N, C-alpha and C positions, 0 to 999 in steps of 0.2 A: 582881524586876526581870525583864522578859521579854527575849527575844533582841534585839529592836530597840533597847531601852534600853541594852543593854550596848555596842552599836556607836555609839550617838549620845550625846554628852554636851553639857551646856549650857555655853556660854561666859558666865560670870557677868558679865563686864564689858560685853558687848554684848547679852546676853539672847537670843542666837541659838544654834541647834544647831550643833555641830561634829561632823563624822563623820571616822572614821579613813580612811587611804588605801585600804585594802582594800575597805571599804564603798563609798567613792566610786567606785572602779574598777568594782565590781559594779553599782552604780546606773547608771553610764554605759553599760556593756555591755548591761544589761537594757533600758534605754530605747532604745538604738540597734536592738537586736534586735526590739523590739515595733514601732517605727516602720517598720522594713523589712517586717514582717509586714502592717501596715496599708496600706502604700504601693501595692501592686498593685490593691487595690480602688478606691482613689481615682484611680489612673492609668487604669483601665478607662473612666472617664467623661471623660478628657481633662484631668484635674487632677493635682495632686501635693500632698504634705504636707511641710512644713518645720518643724523645731524652731528657733525663733528665740531662745529664752532658757531657761535652766534654773537654778533655785536648788535644788541637790541637798540642801542642808542643811534647808531649810524645806519642800521638797516642792511647789514651784510651777514649772509648765512652761508656756511660751508657744509656741503652734503657729500656723502660717499655712497656709491652703489657697491653692493657686496654680492658674494656668491656667484651665480651664473652670469651676472652682469659684468664680471671681470673679463670674460672672454667674448662678450656680446659685441658684434660689429655695430649695432645701433645704440650702444650705451650713451654716446654723446648726444644723439637725437633725443633719447629719453631724458637726459639731463636738461637740455635746452628747450625742447619742444614740450616736455611734460612737466618736470619738476620745477624748473625756473619759471615757466609761464604761469603755472598754478600759484606758486608762492607770490609772484608779483601781482597777479590779478586779484587774489583773495586777501592778501595782507598789504594794505596800502602803505605801510611803513617800510616794506622791503625795497631796497634800492639795487642790491647786487646779490647774485647767487653764484657761489664758486662751487665747482664740483669735480669729482674724479671717481675713479673706480679703485676698489681694494685690490692691489696687485700682490698681496701677500700669499694668496692662494695659487696653487699650481694651475696652469691653463687647462690641463686635461681634467683635473678634479673639478674645476669651475664648469667645464662643458658638461660633465656628468650630472651636475646639479639641476639642469633644466635645459630647455631648448634655446634660451637666450634671446628669443624675439617672438613676436606674435606671427603665427603662420595660419592664414585663414584655411579652413577646411571646406571643401565643396563636396556635397553629398549628392 
C-alpha cells in the first residue's frame, strides 16, 4: 500500500473515497498555494482565475477564468495547457479539472480589461 492509499480509504456504503482531516487540510493548502502561484500570470492579461468547486476526495476541481479571459480566443488553451496541466502535475491527487470562462461580463467590457493573450514584443 503506497503513502496515498494509507491516507485515503474507501467508504464502502457510498463507493467514494474518504480522506482524513490532516490530508484534507494539506490538499486545501496545496491547492490554494498553487492557484495563488498561477494567478499573477492570468492577471497580467487582465483576467483572473477562480476555483468554483472542489471534490477533495475524488480529485475533481472546477475553475473559472474571469475578466478579459472571457473574450480571449486562447482561454481554452490556458485552461487545458496551463491550469489543468499544472494542477495535475503538482497535485498528485487531482484526477480531473473542469473549467470555463465567466460569461456574465459583456464581451466589449471584457476586451477592455486587457489584451487577452500574450503577444511577444520585438524590439
